[in-house]
C-alpha positions in Angstrom: 37.7 -9.0 20.5 34.0 -9.1 19.5 32.4 -12.5 19.4 30.5 -12.9 16.1 29.6 -16.5 16.5 26.1 -17.7 15.9 24.3 -17.9 19.2 20.6 -18.8 19.2 19.9 -16.9 22.4 21.9 -13.8 21.6 20.0 -10.6 21.3 21.0 -7.4 19.5 22.7 -5.0 21.8 20.5 -2.2 20.7 17.5 -1.4 18.6 19.8 0.0 15.9 21.6 -3.3 15.6 18.4 -5.1 15.1 17.3 -2.7 12.4 20.6 -2.9 10.6 20.4 -6.7 10.7 16.9 -6.6 9.4 17.9 -4.2 6.6 20.7 -6.6 5.6 18.4 -9.6 5.6 15.9 -7.7 3.5 18.6 -6.7 1.0 19.7 -10.4 0.8 16.1 -11.5 0.2 15.6 -8.8 -2.5 18.8 -9.7 -4.3 18.2 -13.4 -4.3 14.5 -13.2 -5.4 14.2 -13.9 -9.1 11.4 -15.4 -11.1 12.3 -18.8 -12.6 11.6 -17.5 -16.1 14.3 -14.8 -15.8 16.7 -15.1 -18.8 20.0 -16.6 -17.4 18.2 -17.4 -14.1 20.9 -19.9 -12.9 23.8 -17.7 -13.9 22.2 -14.6 -12.3 21.3 -16.4 -9.1 24.8 -17.8 -8.8 26.3 -14.4 -9.4 24.1 -12.8 -6.8 24.7 -15.5 -4.3 28.4 -14.9 -4.6 27.9 -11.2 -3.9 25.6 -12.0 -1.0 28.1 -14.4 0.5 30.9 -11.8 0.3 28.8 -9.1 1.9 27.5 -11.4 4.7 31.0 -12.6 5.4 32.2 -9.0 5.6 29.4 -8.2 8.0 30.4 -11.1 10.2 34.1 -10.2 10.3 33.8 -6.4 10.6 32.6 -4.2 13.4 28.9 -5.0 14.0 28.2 -1.2 13.8 29.0 -1.4 10.1 26.2 -3.9 9.2 24.2 -1.1 7.8 27.0 -0.2 5.4 27.0 -3.8 4.2 23.3 -3.7 3.4 23.7 -0.4 1.6 26.6 -1.8 -0.4 24.5 -4.8 -1.5 21.6 -2.7 -2.4 23.9 -0.4 -4.4 25.4 -3.4 -6.2 21.9 -4.6 -7.2 19.7 -1.5 -7.3 15.9 -1.9 -6.9 15.4 -1.1 -10.6 17.8 -3.8 -11.7 16.1 -6.3 -9.3 12.7 -5.3 -10.7 13.8 -5.6 -14.3 15.2 -9.1 -13.7 11.8 -9.9 -12.2 10.1 -8.7 -15.4 12.2 -11.2 -17.4 14.1 -8.4 -19.3 
């Protein structure tokens, strides 16, 4: 069984793992970044946080090789255009 616990000194087992993790973290940051003047800011942020939590929990419980899939899923759920439009206050 694979250990998915948080270990401060643990390193990615390969460069691909580190890139996948970075991709997931970038997707999380993109989805959770909204200007304060976005209409329905609180609701949108809470909704997005719920999706982020589900995706991150999935990444932690699944095969580590599938982390890239989790990032792609999150980006697909909130496409860049949708994130940009929310940032414009539309």
